KERO-572497 format. One line per 10 residues: number of its first residue (from 1); their letters; for each residue x, y, z of C-alpha. Coordinates in nm, 3 decimals, padded with zeros to 5 digits. Layout:
N
NUM	a	X Y Z | ...
# end
This chain:
473
1	mqlelngtnv	13.548 05.715 09.119 | 13.580 05.622 08.755 | 13.484 05.844 08.463 | 13.261 05.666 08.213 | 13.427 05.675 07.872 | 13.141 05.519 07.676 | 12.920 05.755 07.480 | 12.661 05.662 07.219 | 12.847 05.346 07.121 | 12.713 04.995 07.178
11	iseserggks	12.844 04.864 07.512 | 13.095 04.585 07.456 | 13.025 04.234 07.581 | 13.304 04.255 07.841 | 13.142 04.559 08.007 | 12.795 04.415 08.035 | 12.695 04.262 08.364 | 12.479 04.289 08.672 | 12.119 04.191 08.734 | 11.787 04.341 08.634
21	sslfwpwcga	11.727 04.423 09.001 | 12.001 04.688 08.978 | 11.752 04.902 08.784 | 11.552 04.949 09.104 | 11.797 05.207 09.244 | 11.820 05.464 08.964 | 11.446 05.463 08.905 | 11.350 05.473 09.270 | 11.606 05.747 09.339 | 11.476 05.955 09.049
31	nvsllalsyg	11.115 05.936 09.168 | 11.133 05.967 09.545 | 11.094 06.345 09.532 | 10.870 06.522 09.783 | 10.698 06.677 09.481 | 10.493 06.357 09.475 | 10.333 06.465 09.805 | 10.220 06.784 09.635 | 10.086 06.582 09.344 | 09.827 06.439 09.584
41	sfflgfgisf	09.681 06.788 09.608 | 09.696 06.831 09.230 | 09.501 06.506 09.181 | 09.223 06.629 09.412 | 09.227 06.953 09.215 | 09.048 06.770 08.933 | 08.738 06.767 09.152 | 08.751 06.400 09.247 | 08.733 06.209 09.574 | 09.026 06.064 09.766
51	wqatlaaiig	08.949 05.712 09.644 | 08.925 05.827 09.284 | 09.257 06.011 09.326 | 09.413 05.696 09.470 | 09.294 05.483 09.179 | 09.404 05.742 08.923 | 09.748 05.767 09.086 | 09.799 05.390 09.084 | 09.679 05.335 08.727 | 09.847 05.644 08.582
61	tvlsfllvgf	10.181 05.580 08.751 | 10.200 05.210 08.666 | 10.088 05.260 08.305 | 10.339 05.538 08.245 | 10.626 05.337 08.392 | 10.523 05.033 08.189 | 10.620 05.245 07.888 | 10.952 05.315 08.059 | 10.996 04.944 08.127 | 10.931 04.850 07.765
71	sslagkksna	11.173 05.121 07.655 | 11.433 04.965 07.888 | 11.404 04.643 07.689 | 11.564 04.816 07.391 | 11.876 04.890 07.595 | 11.902 04.532 07.713 | 11.849 04.398 07.361 | 12.104 04.617 07.184 | 12.308 04.793 07.458 | 12.293 05.145 07.312
81	ptmvlsraaf	12.136 05.469 07.445 | 11.767 05.538 07.387 | 11.813 05.817 07.134 | 12.046 05.600 06.924 | 11.800 05.309 06.922 | 11.527 05.552 06.819 | 11.705 05.581 06.481 | 11.555 05.246 06.384 | 11.208 05.403 06.386 | 11.295 05.748 06.248
91	gvkgnlipgl	11.603 05.696 06.033 | 11.961 05.785 06.120 | 11.916 06.150 06.018 | 11.542 06.172 06.080 | 11.601 06.096 06.447 | 11.749 06.446 06.478 | 11.397 06.586 06.529 | 11.288 06.368 06.826 | 11.646 06.400 06.953 | 11.620 06.779 06.969
101	lsylvfvgwe	11.280 06.756 07.140 | 11.418 06.514 07.398 | 11.724 06.731 07.456 | 11.508 07.036 07.528 | 11.293 06.835 07.770 | 11.597 06.696 07.955 | 11.768 07.033 07.992 | 11.442 07.197 08.087 | 11.352 06.953 08.361 | 11.699 06.933 08.512
111	tvlvslatla	11.690 07.314 08.536 | 11.344 07.310 08.694 | 11.443 07.043 08.948 | 11.759 07.222 09.061 | 11.565 07.550 09.074 | 11.299 07.389 09.293 | 11.569 07.250 09.524 | 11.727 07.595 09.552 | 11.397 07.773 09.620 | 11.285 07.509 09.868
121	tgtiferigh	11.607 07.550 10.066 | 11.548 07.924 10.095 | 11.189 07.875 10.213 | 11.280 07.611 10.470 | 11.575 07.790 10.628 | 11.384 08.116 10.635 | 11.129 07.944 10.856 | 11.403 07.810 11.084 | 11.498 08.172 11.146 | 11.821 08.372 11.182
131	idrdlsmvlg	11.942 08.245 10.844 | 11.955 08.476 10.546 | 11.729 08.352 10.265 | 11.973 08.436 09.986 | 12.259 08.265 10.170 | 12.053 07.951 10.229 | 11.950 07.945 09.862 | 12.313 07.973 09.756 | 12.398 07.677 09.980 | 12.106 07.476 09.842
141	flvaagltif	12.206 07.568 09.489 | 12.566 07.455 09.544 | 12.459 07.121 09.692 | 12.191 07.047 09.431 | 12.391 07.162 09.129 | 12.713 07.005 09.257 | 12.561 06.659 09.308 | 12.378 06.676 08.975 | 12.689 06.766 08.775 | 12.903 06.521 08.973
151	ggvlghqiim	12.678 06.226 08.887 | 12.586 06.335 08.535 | 12.945 06.398 08.423 | 13.113 06.095 08.582 | 12.848 05.868 08.436 | 12.677 05.534 08.471 | 12.880 05.363 08.744 | 12.870 05.664 08.976 | 12.500 05.719 08.908 | 12.413 05.360 09.002
161	rlqkyltlvt	12.602 05.397 09.332 | 12.487 05.749 09.409 | 12.120 05.674 09.338 | 12.129 05.386 09.586 | 12.246 05.612 09.869 | 12.012 05.894 09.766 | 11.722 05.648 09.770 | 11.803 05.503 10.113 | 11.854 05.841 10.279 | 11.551 06.004 10.117
171	vaatvlyial	11.315 05.713 10.183 | 11.419 05.697 10.550 | 11.372 06.071 10.595 | 11.038 06.060 10.413 | 10.912 05.782 10.642 | 11.001 06.005 10.936 | 10.812 06.293 10.771 | 10.503 06.072 10.746 | 10.540 05.970 11.112 | 10.561 06.335 11.220
181	tidtvnwssv	10.258 06.446 11.020 | 10.023 06.146 11.035 | 09.828 06.300 11.324 | 09.722 06.590 11.099 | 09.523 06.358 10.874 | 09.151 06.414 10.928 | 08.977 06.113 10.783 | 08.629 06.262 10.821 | 08.731 06.560 10.606 | 08.897 06.334 10.350
191	saipsgnaqg	08.602 06.097 10.325 | 08.361 06.391 10.292 | 08.515 06.497 09.961 | 08.249 06.415 09.700 | 08.317 06.194 09.401 | 08.389 06.367 09.073 | 08.271 06.296 08.721 | 08.438 06.076 08.461 | 08.610 06.374 08.298 | 08.777 06.469 08.626
201	figalifgvt	08.896 06.114 08.687 | 09.034 06.080 08.335 | 09.205 06.419 08.369 | 09.370 06.307 08.693 | 09.476 05.977 08.536 | 09.632 06.155 08.238 | 09.805 06.394 08.478 | 09.953 06.090 08.652 | 10.079 05.950 08.322 | 10.234 06.277 08.202
211	giglgwvnsa	10.349 06.423 08.533 | 10.512 06.115 08.681 | 10.638 05.862 08.427 | 10.604 05.960 08.064 | 10.901 06.197 08.064 | 11.140 05.910 08.142 | 11.069 05.699 07.832 | 11.334 05.878 07.626 | 11.609 05.789 07.874 | 11.515 05.437 07.985
221	adysrylprs	11.760 05.242 07.770 | 12.047 05.461 07.894 | 12.045 05.268 08.223 | 11.961 04.917 08.099 | 12.225 04.911 07.821 | 12.492 04.775 08.058 | 12.287 04.464 08.135 | 12.375 04.136 07.962 | 12.142 04.043 07.678 | 12.063 03.720 07.863
231	assksvvgwt	11.886 03.919 08.137 | 11.517 03.832 08.168 | 11.297 04.077 07.979 | 11.019 04.033 08.235 | 11.263 04.118 08.513 | 11.387 04.430 08.331 | 11.032 04.559 08.295 | 10.929 04.445 08.642 | 11.216 04.604 08.833 | 11.187 04.927 08.635
241	vfgasivpii	10.815 04.959 08.703 | 10.843 04.855 09.067 | 11.140 05.079 09.145 | 10.992 05.381 08.973 | 10.629 05.340 09.092 | 10.633 05.225 09.452 | 10.739 05.547 09.625 | 10.545 05.796 09.406 | 10.223 05.599 09.453 | 10.261 05.599 09.832
251	lviygallsg	10.355 05.968 09.843 | 10.072 06.078 09.611 | 09.818 05.889 09.822 | 09.956 06.034 10.145 | 09.974 06.381 09.990 | 09.605 06.348 09.898 | 09.529 06.258 10.261 | 09.714 06.566 10.388 | 09.566 06.814 10.144 | 09.221 06.657 10.172
261	sdaklrdaia	09.239 06.717 10.548 | 09.322 07.087 10.520 | 09.189 07.319 10.249 | 09.443 07.589 10.343 | 09.730 07.345 10.289 | 09.584 07.251 09.951 | 09.577 07.616 09.847 | 09.932 07.673 09.977 | 10.067 07.376 09.783 | 09.936 07.532 09.461
271	mdpigalttl	10.160 07.834 09.527 | 10.465 07.667 09.686 | 10.462 07.287 09.629 | 10.746 07.198 09.865 | 10.762 07.491 10.106 | 10.394 07.445 10.199 | 10.468 07.099 10.333 | 10.692 07.248 10.602 | 10.396 07.407 10.783 | 10.312 07.065 10.930
281	lptwylgffa	10.658 07.006 11.076 | 10.828 07.089 11.404 | 11.115 07.336 11.366 | 11.381 07.082 11.469 | 11.304 06.868 11.163 | 11.323 07.144 10.905 | 11.696 07.100 10.842 | 11.641 06.731 10.761 | 11.343 06.825 10.546 | 11.564 07.061 10.345
291	liailglvgg	11.808 06.773 10.292 | 11.544 06.529 10.164 | 11.389 06.802 09.948 | 11.726 06.862 09.781 | 11.825 06.495 09.750 | 11.485 06.390 09.615 | 11.497 06.651 09.341 | 11.863 06.585 09.265 | 11.790 06.215 09.205 | 11.582 06.308 08.901
301	aildlyssgl	11.811 06.588 08.786 | 12.114 06.354 08.771 | 11.937 06.116 08.533 | 11.821 06.409 08.320 | 12.172 06.555 08.295 | 12.330 06.222 08.208 | 12.074 06.146 07.938 | 12.081 06.499 07.798 | 12.455 06.459 07.739 | 12.401 06.130 07.556
311	tlisiglpvk	12.120 06.283 07.352 | 12.336 06.579 07.253 | 12.599 06.342 07.113 | 12.336 06.129 06.939 | 12.213 06.430 06.738 | 12.563 06.508 06.616 | 12.771 06.710 06.866 | 13.129 06.583 06.805 | 13.251 06.568 07.168 | 13.302 06.306 07.438
321	rhiaaaldgt	13.007 06.218 07.661 | 13.147 06.384 07.974 | 13.215 06.704 07.778 | 12.855 06.709 07.654 | 12.730 06.651 08.010 | 12.951 06.932 08.140 | 12.814 07.162 07.870 | 12.458 07.073 07.971 | 12.553 07.130 08.334 | 12.668 07.481 08.247
331	imllgtiyiv	12.338 07.554 08.071 | 12.154 07.417 08.375 | 12.355 07.642 08.610 | 12.280 07.952 08.404 | 11.912 07.862 08.374 | 11.879 07.800 08.747 | 12.050 08.128 08.834 | 11.813 08.312 08.600 | 11.499 08.143 08.736 | 11.593 08.186 09.102
341	wvadnffypf	11.765 08.524 09.115 | 11.674 08.721 08.802 | 11.334 08.636 08.657 | 11.019 08.779 08.815 | 10.781 08.532 08.659 | 10.966 08.276 08.452 | 10.917 07.946 08.631 | 10.551 07.881 08.543 | 10.577 07.992 08.178 | 10.880 07.764 08.150
351	qgflitlgvp	10.674 07.475 08.289 | 10.415 07.553 08.025 | 10.684 07.528 07.759 | 10.788 07.186 07.891 | 10.429 07.061 07.899 | 10.386 07.179 07.540 | 10.687 06.968 07.441 | 10.527 06.678 07.625 | 10.267 06.626 07.350 | 10.513 06.545 07.068
361	iatwsaifvt	10.724 06.350 07.319 | 10.413 06.143 07.399 | 10.372 06.062 07.029 | 10.742 05.977 06.997 | 10.725 05.758 07.310 | 10.435 05.558 07.170 | 10.614 05.511 06.837 | 10.939 05.406 07.002 | 10.781 05.161 07.248 | 10.568 05.009 06.971
371	dvllrkeays	10.882 04.973 06.760 | 11.059 04.796 07.048 | 10.770 04.554 07.097 | 10.734 04.479 06.724 | 11.099 04.376 06.689 | 11.175 04.014 06.770 | 11.548 04.048 06.707 | 11.815 04.282 06.841 | 11.877 04.601 06.645 | 12.150 04.589 06.380
381	eedlyrvggk	12.437 04.766 06.558 | 12.613 04.868 06.239 | 12.299 05.008 06.074 | 12.216 05.229 06.373 | 12.521 05.439 06.284 | 12.511 05.412 05.902 | 12.293 05.634 05.683 | 12.289 05.375 05.405 | 12.182 05.090 05.633 | 11.849 04.911 05.667
391	ygswnkcsll	11.701 05.185 05.888 | 11.753 05.447 05.621 | 11.824 05.817 05.648 | 11.476 05.969 05.701 | 11.164 05.772 05.795 | 10.900 06.013 05.666 | 10.608 05.803 05.793 | 10.727 05.822 06.154 | 10.804 06.194 06.131 | 10.463 06.269 05.978
401	lvafgsfigw	10.305 06.060 06.253 | 10.474 06.275 06.516 | 10.348 06.587 06.339 | 09.993 06.452 06.316 | 09.991 06.329 06.677 | 10.119 06.667 06.795 | 09.854 06.856 06.595 | 09.572 06.647 06.739 | 09.726 06.641 07.087 | 09.773 07.017 07.114
411	gfvtntfagw	09.418 07.062 06.990 | 09.276 06.875 07.289 | 09.483 07.017 07.578 | 09.468 07.344 07.768 | 09.781 07.503 07.909 | 09.722 07.771 08.173 | 10.086 07.820 08.272 | 10.141 08.104 08.025 | 09.924 08.335 07.816 | 10.130 08.274 07.503
421	lswqgyllfi	10.019 07.910 07.512 | 09.648 07.993 07.495 | 09.642 07.880 07.130 | 09.629 07.521 07.249 | 09.290 07.354 07.273 | 09.178 07.461 06.926 | 08.989 07.133 06.874 | 08.811 07.125 07.209 | 08.502 07.280 07.052 | 08.428 06.927 06.930
431	iggkegswgy	08.371 06.806 07.289 | 08.229 07.115 07.459 | 08.497 07.384 07.435 | 08.779 07.499 07.659 | 08.542 07.577 07.945 | 08.345 07.254 07.907 | 08.363 06.944 08.124 | 08.646 06.801 07.910 | 08.837 07.129 07.890 | 09.097 07.045 08.155
441	anvgvllalv	09.111 06.667 08.114 | 09.405 06.703 07.868 | 09.282 06.410 07.661 | 09.517 06.532 07.387 | 09.805 06.354 07.557 | 09.613 06.026 07.551 | 09.520 06.082 07.186 | 09.886 06.151 07.100 | 09.985 05.820 07.260 | 09.713 05.629 07.075
451	igaaghflla	09.800 05.790 06.740 | 10.169 05.712 06.784 | 10.115 05.350 06.888 | 09.838 05.258 06.645 | 09.991 05.451 06.358 | 10.334 05.292 06.391 | 10.184 04.946 06.433 | 09.987 04.981 06.110 | 10.251 05.162 05.906 | 10.574 04.998 06.019
461	rraiaeqesg	10.511 04.633 06.106 | 10.565 04.510 05.749 | 10.887 04.713 05.710 | 11.015 04.582 06.044 | 10.940 04.224 05.939 | 11.134 04.282 05.617 | 11.429 04.431 05.808 | 11.446 04.131 06.038 | 11.421 03.889 05.750 | 11.732 04.045 05.596
471	atr	11.573 04.281 05.344 | 11.653 04.651 05.344 | 11.403 04.929 05.354
# end
C-alpha cells in the first residue's frame, strides 16, 4: 500500500503510464450499485412501458457517460484534476464558484451512499433474524465508512486496485441475485404496462442522465490524469463509457422487469430502495446480499471522497491531498451518523438539496465539456496555476452563463423531496404549470445543459482560438 503524494499538481511524465482500458475498473466499480435495480422502478414511475423505460435507460445512461468520457479527455491531455482544468473556462479565481458547488455535491453524495449502505445492512440483517438492528447497522457503517476512507485517503493507486476487486465481487454476486429472482418475472404483467406519452419518456430519459452519469463529470479527469498523453482519445472515451454504462443499463432493465411484475414491490422500492429487493430472496442469501449492497455503494463513495479532497485543495485549502480527504471523511462520518441515528426525516430533504445543486452542475458540465472539445492543444500547465496567465482571474462570461443556466433550469424542474424547495418550477406556467403534463419531466436539466454548451461555444470559441495561437485573454 502506497500513499499517493500527488495533489492538484500536473502528473509528471515519469508517473504516467497504463492503458485506457484501466479506466474500466473505477467506472464500473462506481456504478455497479444495486440502486440501479431500484432505478428500474423509478423509470416506470414516469408512466411509461417497459420498452420505453429500456430505451430511456440506454440513451440516458450512454449520453450522460459520454459527457464523463469527454471530461476524461482533459485529464489525458493535461494530466491535472478536473477542478484544476476547469480554471481554463472560469479563470483561476473564478473557478472557486463551480469548485464549491462540486465539493458540496461530492460530500453530499458520499454521505448519502454510506448512509444507504448502513441502513440497508440494518434492514437485511433484521430480516435474517436474531440480530439486533442497531448492531448490524454499526457493523455496516464500519465496513462502508472504513473502505471509503481507506481508498479515498490512500489515493489513486489503491483506488484502481480496490475498484477492480469490488467490481468482480459485486458483479458475481449480482449475477447470482438475478439467477435467484428470475423466476419472479411475470412477462405478461410487464408487457401489459401501457405506453406513456412523450413527456413521460423525456422525463425518464432526463432522470437517466441526471441520476446515473451526470454527477461524475466533475471528477472524470481525476482518474485519467495518470495516463500517458499518447493514449488514444477514442479509447479513453470508449472505455469510460463502456465501463460506466454496461452494468447500470443491465440492472435498470432487470429492475424494470421485477417491479413491472409486482406492483407491491414497486411501491416498496419507493419507500426502501434496497431493502425492498430482499423480499424476493431466500434467507440464506441475505448475508451475501448485504455484502454486495455495501460494496456496490462503497464503490461510488470512494470516488466521491477522493475527488472531494482534490476539489477542496483546488479551491484553496492549503493542505496535502490525503489530509483533505481525511477531513472530508470526517465530515462524511458525522453526516452519516446524523442521517442514520439522529435525524427523523433528513435523508429525503438532503436528496432534494443535492438535486437542486444538480442544475448548476449540469450547466458547469456542459461548459467544461464544450471547453475540452473546443481546445485542440493541451492546457498551458503554468497558466492553470497563475492568476496573471492566459486563462485570467475571473471569466465573467462563463460565470454569468452558469447563473443564467441555473435560473432557467430551476424554473423548469419540480423537486418534491422537501417543502422548502417548492419555489422551483416558477417558469413551468409557460408549458402547462407544475401539475401539467410537463410538470415532472424536469426539462430544466436538459435546458441547463443546452444553455451551457451552446453559450460557451458561441462566447468562448474565439478566445480559445486566441489562447492557442499564443495570444492572452
